[in-house]
C-alpha positions as CSV (number, residue, x, y, z in Angstrom):
1,M,109.9,163.7,113.8
2,K,107.2,165.1,115.8
3,F,107.5,168.0,118.8
4,I,106.4,170.5,120.9
5,C,108.3,173.4,122.1
6,E,108.1,177.0,123.3
7,Q,108.6,179.7,120.9
8,N,111.1,181.4,123.0
9,D,113.2,178.1,123.3
10,L,113.7,177.4,119.7
11,S,113.9,180.8,118.7
12,T,117.0,181.9,121.4
13,N,118.9,178.1,120.1
14,L,118.4,179.0,116.4
15,S,119.9,182.5,117.0
16,L,122.6,180.7,118.6
17,V,123.9,178.1,116.1
18,S,122.5,180.4,113.1
19,R,126.2,182.2,113.7
20,A,127.8,179.2,112.5
21,V,125.8,178.9,109.2
22,P,128.0,180.1,106.5
23,S,126.5,183.2,104.3
24,R,127.7,180.9,100.9
25,P,127.7,177.4,101.7
26,T,130.2,175.3,99.6
27,H,127.2,172.4,99.6
28,P,123.5,173.6,100.0
29,V,122.9,171.3,103.2
30,L,125.5,173.7,104.9
31,G,123.0,176.3,104.5
32,N,120.6,174.0,106.9
33,V,120.5,173.5,110.6
34,L,120.2,170.2,111.8
35,L,117.3,169.4,114.4
36,T,117.5,166.2,116.2
37,A,114.3,165.4,118.3
38,D,115.4,162.7,121.2
39,E,112.2,160.9,122.7
40,D,114.4,159.4,125.6
41,S,115.8,162.6,127.1
42,Q,112.7,164.7,125.8
43,R,115.3,167.1,124.2
44,V,115.5,168.7,120.9
45,S,119.4,169.5,119.7
46,L,120.3,171.9,117.1
47,T,123.4,172.2,115.2
48,A,125.2,174.3,112.7
49,F,128.3,173.7,110.9
50,D,130.2,175.7,108.3
51,L,133.3,172.7,108.2
52,S,135.4,175.2,110.6
53,L,133.1,176.3,113.2
54,G,130.6,174.1,114.7
55,I,127.8,175.0,117.4
56,R,125.2,172.5,118.7
57,T,123.0,173.3,121.7
58,S,119.6,171.8,123.0
59,F,116.4,172.5,124.9
60,A,113.6,170.6,126.6
61,A,110.8,170.0,124.5
62,Q,107.9,167.6,124.3
63,V,108.9,164.9,122.0
64,E,106.3,162.5,120.7
65,D,108.2,161.2,117.9
66,G,112.0,161.0,117.7
67,G,114.0,161.8,114.5
68,T,116.2,164.2,112.3
69,L,115.9,166.7,109.8
70,T,117.7,169.7,108.3
71,L,116.0,173.1,107.4
72,P,117.1,175.9,106.0
73,A,118.6,178.1,108.7
74,K,118.0,181.6,107.4
75,L,114.2,181.0,106.6
76,L,113.3,178.7,109.5
77,N,114.8,181.4,112.0
78,D,112.9,184.3,110.0
79,I,109.9,181.9,110.7
80,I,110.0,181.1,114.3
81,S,111.5,184.7,115.4
82,R,108.6,186.5,114.2
83,L,105.9,184.2,115.6
84,P,104.6,185.0,119.2
85,N,105.1,183.6,122.6
86,G,103.5,180.1,123.2
87,Q,103.7,176.4,121.9
88,I,104.8,175.3,118.5
89,K,104.3,172.1,117.0
90,V,106.9,170.9,114.3
91,D,106.5,167.4,112.6
92,D,107.8,166.3,109.3
93,E,104.7,163.6,108.9
94,A,103.7,165.2,105.9
95,E,106.0,164.3,103.5
96,E,109.7,163.5,103.8
97,Y,111.8,166.6,104.2
98,L,108.9,168.8,104.6
99,A,108.3,170.0,108.0
100,T,105.1,171.2,109.1
101,I,105.4,174.5,112.1
102,T,102.1,175.4,113.7
103,S,101.3,177.7,116.3
104,S,98.2,179.0,117.5
105,F,98.1,182.1,115.0
106,G,99.2,179.4,111.4
107,R,100.7,176.8,109.9
108,Y,103.9,176.8,107.9
109,Q,105.4,174.2,105.4
110,V,109.4,174.5,105.1
111,R,111.0,171.9,102.7
112,G,114.2,170.6,104.1
113,M,117.1,167.9,103.4
114,G,118.1,164.6,105.0
115,A,119.9,164.7,108.1
116,Q,122.6,162.0,106.3
117,E,124.0,164.4,104.1
118,Y,125.1,166.6,106.9
119,P,128.8,166.6,108.0
120,E,129.6,165.5,111.7
121,L,131.0,167.9,114.2
122,P,134.4,167.0,114.8
123,A,135.0,164.5,117.9
124,I,138.1,164.9,120.2
125,E,139.0,161.4,121.0
126,N,142.6,161.2,121.9
127,G,143.1,164.9,123.5
128,Q,142.9,166.5,126.8
129,T,140.8,168.3,128.8
130,I,141.1,171.7,131.3
131,Y,138.2,173.5,132.7
132,L,137.4,177.0,133.2
133,A,135.1,178.5,135.2
134,A,132.5,180.7,133.0
135,E,133.8,184.0,134.4
136,T,137.3,183.1,134.0
137,L,136.8,182.3,130.5
138,I,135.0,185.1,129.5
139,A,137.6,187.2,131.7
140,G,140.4,185.8,129.4
141,L,138.2,186.5,126.5
142,H,137.3,190.0,127.0
143,G,140.8,191.4,127.6
144,T,142.5,189.6,124.7
145,L,140.1,189.4,121.8
146,F,140.2,193.0,121.1
147,A,144.0,193.2,120.1
148,T,143.7,189.9,117.2
149,S,144.4,191.1,113.8
150,A,142.0,191.6,110.9
151,D,144.5,191.0,108.3
152,E,143.4,187.2,106.7
153,T,146.9,187.5,105.1
154,K,148.8,187.1,109.1
155,Q,146.3,184.1,109.7
156,I,147.9,183.5,113.3
157,L,147.4,186.9,114.6
158,T,143.8,186.6,113.9
159,G,143.1,183.9,116.9
160,V,144.1,183.9,120.8
161,H,146.9,181.9,121.7
162,L,146.2,179.9,124.9
163,T,149.1,178.4,126.9
164,L,148.6,176.4,129.8
165,I,150.7,177.7,132.9
166,K,150.9,176.7,136.4
167,D,147.5,176.3,138.0
168,G,146.1,178.6,134.8
169,L,145.5,179.2,131.3
170,E,147.5,182.1,129.6
171,F,145.5,184.3,127.1
172,A,147.4,186.3,124.5
173,A,146.9,188.5,121.3
174,T,148.5,190.3,119.2
175,D,148.0,192.5,115.7
176,G,151.5,193.8,115.3
177,H,151.1,197.0,117.0
178,R,150.1,196.0,120.4
179,L,149.7,192.9,122.8
180,A,147.0,191.9,125.5
181,M,147.7,189.1,127.5
182,V,145.8,187.8,130.5
183,E,146.6,185.0,133.4
184,T,143.5,183.0,134.5
185,F,143.1,180.2,136.6
186,H,141.7,176.8,135.8
187,Q,138.7,175.1,137.7
188,Q,139.6,171.2,138.9
189,P,136.3,168.9,138.1
190,E,134.9,166.9,141.5
191,N,135.4,163.8,140.1
192,E,138.5,162.5,141.5
193,D,139.3,160.4,138.4
194,D,139.1,163.7,136.5
195,E,141.2,165.4,138.9
196,E,144.0,162.9,138.4
197,E,143.6,163.5,134.7
198,D,143.6,166.9,135.0
199,D,146.7,167.0,136.9
200,N,148.5,165.2,134.2
201,I,147.3,167.5,132.2
202,S,148.8,170.6,134.1
203,E,152.2,168.6,133.3
204,T,151.7,169.1,129.4
205,D,152.8,171.8,127.2
206,L,149.6,173.3,125.6
207,N,150.4,176.2,122.8
208,V,147.3,176.5,120.8
209,T,145.9,179.5,118.8
210,V,141.9,179.8,118.4
211,P,140.5,181.8,116.0
212,A,139.0,185.0,117.5
213,R,135.7,184.2,115.5
214,A,135.1,181.3,117.3
215,L,136.0,182.9,120.7
216,R,133.5,185.5,119.9
217,E,130.8,183.4,119.9
218,V,132.1,181.3,122.9
219,E,131.9,184.8,124.8
220,R,128.4,185.9,123.3
221,I,126.8,182.7,124.4
222,L,128.0,182.4,127.8
223,G,127.5,186.2,128.3
224,M,124.1,185.8,127.2
225,R,123.5,182.8,129.4
226,Q,124.4,184.6,132.1
227,G,122.4,187.9,131.5
228,Q,119.1,185.2,131.0
229,N,119.8,183.5,134.3
230,P,121.8,185.5,136.4
231,D,120.7,183.2,139.3
232,Q,122.0,180.1,137.9
233,P,125.7,180.4,137.5
234,V,126.9,179.0,134.3
235,P,128.6,175.3,134.6
236,S,132.3,175.0,134.5
237,V,133.6,175.0,130.6
238,G,135.6,172.2,129.5
239,L,138.4,173.0,126.9
240,S,139.3,169.7,124.8
241,F,141.9,169.8,122.5
242,D,144.2,167.7,120.3
243,G,146.7,168.9,117.4
244,S,143.7,170.1,115.0
245,Q,140.5,170.8,117.0
246,V,139.4,172.4,120.4
247,V,135.9,171.9,121.6
248,F,134.2,174.2,124.2
249,E,131.3,172.4,126.1
250,W,129.3,173.5,128.9
251,G,125.9,171.9,129.9
252,D,124.0,171.3,127.0
253,Q,126.0,173.5,124.6
254,R,128.9,172.7,122.5
255,L,131.3,174.5,120.3
256,T,134.2,173.5,118.2
257,T,136.8,175.1,115.8
258,R,139.6,174.2,114.3
259,L,143.0,175.7,115.5
260,L,145.0,178.0,113.7
261,E,148.2,176.6,111.8
262,G,151.6,178.5,112.0
263,Q,154.1,179.5,115.2
264,F,152.7,182.4,117.2
265,P,154.9,185.2,118.2
266,T,157.0,184.9,121.0
267,Y,155.4,187.9,122.6
268,R,156.7,188.0,126.3
269,Q,160.2,188.9,124.7
270,L,158.2,192.2,123.5
271,L,157.6,193.4,127.1
272,P,160.7,195.5,128.5
273,K,162.2,194.0,131.9
274,A,162.0,197.6,133.5
275,F,160.9,201.2,133.2
276,I,161.9,204.4,134.2
277,R,158.6,206.0,134.1
278,N,155.3,205.2,135.2
279,F,152.3,206.6,136.7
280,T,148.5,205.8,137.8
281,L,145.2,207.7,136.9
282,D,141.2,207.0,137.2
283,R,140.8,204.6,134.0
284,K,137.0,205.7,133.2
285,Q,138.5,209.7,133.7
286,F,141.3,208.8,131.2
287,L,138.7,207.0,128.5
288,S,136.5,209.5,129.0
289,A,139.1,212.2,128.2
290,I,140.2,210.7,125.2
291,E,136.7,210.0,123.6
292,R,135.9,213.6,123.9
293,I,139.4,214.9,122.2
294,S,138.9,211.9,119.6
295,V,136.2,213.5,117.2
296,F,139.1,215.8,115.8
297,A,140.9,212.3,115.0
298,D,140.0,210.4,111.6
299,Q,141.5,207.8,109.5
300,K,144.5,210.2,108.4
301,N,144.9,211.4,111.4
302,N,144.2,209.0,114.6
303,I,147.1,210.3,116.4
304,V,146.7,211.4,120.2
305,K,149.8,213.3,121.8
306,A,150.4,213.0,125.6
307,N,152.6,215.3,127.4
308,L,153.6,214.0,131.2
309,D,154.7,216.7,133.1
310,N,156.3,215.8,136.6
311,D,156.1,219.4,138.1
312,S,152.2,219.6,137.5
313,Q,151.5,215.8,137.9
314,K,149.3,216.0,135.0
315,L,148.7,214.3,131.8
316,T,147.8,216.6,129.0
317,L,146.0,215.2,125.9
318,S,145.9,216.9,122.6
319,V,144.8,216.0,118.8
320,E,145.1,218.4,115.9
321,A,143.2,217.9,112.9
322,K,144.5,220.4,110.0
323,D,141.8,223.0,108.8
324,V,139.3,221.2,111.2
325,G,140.4,222.2,114.9
326,S,141.7,220.7,117.8
327,G,141.2,219.5,121.2
328,Q,143.1,219.3,125.0
329,E,142.4,217.9,128.0
330,S,144.4,217.9,131.5
331,I,144.2,214.8,133.9
332,A,145.7,214.8,137.5
333,I,148.3,211.6,137.4
334,E,150.9,210.3,139.7
335,L,153.9,209.9,137.8
336,S,157.6,208.6,138.8
337,G,160.0,209.8,136.5
338,E,160.9,212.6,134.3
339,S,158.3,214.6,132.0
340,I,158.1,213.4,128.4
341,D,156.1,213.9,125.3
342,I,154.9,210.8,123.5
343,A,152.1,209.8,121.2
344,F,149.5,206.8,120.3
345,N,147.3,205.8,118.0
346,V,144.0,206.8,119.8
347,K,142.0,203.7,118.6
348,Y,144.1,201.2,120.2
349,L,144.3,203.5,123.5
350,M,140.5,203.7,123.9
351,E,140.3,199.8,123.1
352,S,142.7,199.0,125.5
353,L,141.0,201.0,128.2
354,K,137.4,199.7,127.4
355,N,138.7,196.1,128.1
356,L,140.1,196.8,131.7
357,N,137.7,197.0,134.2
358,T,139.1,198.0,137.3
359,P,138.8,201.8,138.5
360,Q,142.5,202.6,138.4
361,V,145.3,201.6,135.9
362,Q,149.1,201.8,136.0
363,V,150.7,202.8,132.7
364,E,154.4,201.9,132.4
365,L,157.2,203.5,129.7
366,N,160.8,204.2,129.3
367,Q,161.6,206.4,126.2
368,A,158.6,208.0,123.6
369,L,159.2,205.4,121.0
370,S,159.2,202.5,123.3
371,P,156.5,200.1,124.1
372,V,154.0,201.5,127.0
373,V,152.2,198.9,129.2
374,I,148.9,199.3,130.5
375,K,147.9,197.0,133.7
376,P,144.9,197.0,135.9
377,L,145.4,197.9,139.5
378,G,143.5,194.7,141.1
379,G,141.0,192.4,139.4
380,W,142.7,189.9,137.0
381,K,146.3,190.0,136.0
382,A,146.4,191.6,132.5
383,T,149.0,193.0,130.6
384,H,148.4,195.4,127.7
385,L,151.3,196.9,125.4
386,I,150.8,199.5,122.7
387,M,153.6,200.8,120.3
388,P,153.6,204.9,120.6
389,V,153.8,206.3,117.4
390,Q,156.5,208.7,115.8
391,V,155.1,212.3,115.1
392,R,156.8,214.0,112.5
393,A,157.6,217.9,113.1
């Protein structure tokens, strides 16, 4: 194998795939990244796989001799990331499984392992595929990932549930204390045969739960690509799935992950059918006020109290920290319904507001201990539910 590439291309793609390299590999080869140089396409692909999450990406290079090799991911990343911009030559001609990396500033040799020991990324042969615009997928993930659970004993709650609905895809996540839902629209491919296939898919029942870890990587990679090339829109993202795996593909990048097993909660039953109180207010003003008074909140006292006053049309937020101090702020609102006192976990409230992106939000509620729903006014169709907390007198 021998190829010449730009340092920035190799470094960027190494950084992308390295997130799928396990910190404690069960087999030595899994601590490596698989390099494949293709003489026909004049491209180099990089693959990392921890047997659950797999990432593959590729970039253009001057490939003189095709071949495959695996090299230690961390060591290779440390070397390449520290090299200056410019061309780099990589070859393994000196000795089997020994790669020589040459730049204008120096020469390094890294010992690897044969590619035959590296496991293949799972392929979906008899599954189904839907297509989403990249910005649509990012919106769905941004609006739900924050609500996933970090408790591995509740594994099904550590992922985002995807449900195929009419003309779109619904994202949902819950950790047992809050719920986030976003409805998006999927994109039909241009090819007529693909359109016919996609129409058939829309008639099927898709209910899968994808690990949050994998989806955060999808969101991160797509976001990086959009940031690097704002004038070049990211191609549509294909989601291929079967009973155990899901594959995300866009352009020359691919991410595969196992699906979570188990029954995801019937989350729509948590949503109240009607509300007797609601108010609208400026999202950023609301968030800023909570962030300011939350300086008095800690792990033991993470509660923010809220007084909704119909007479003054104000929302008064307050936090009290024993032996430390207290904070209070008031915000103008448009309240419909009677006055009420209610309390929230300040972290849940802040995260919900941070993951909505419209200027104004609407808050709907019934009683002090009933579920509270926050929705953006305009933008994507999103619903955030937060359970209030009981304040002991």
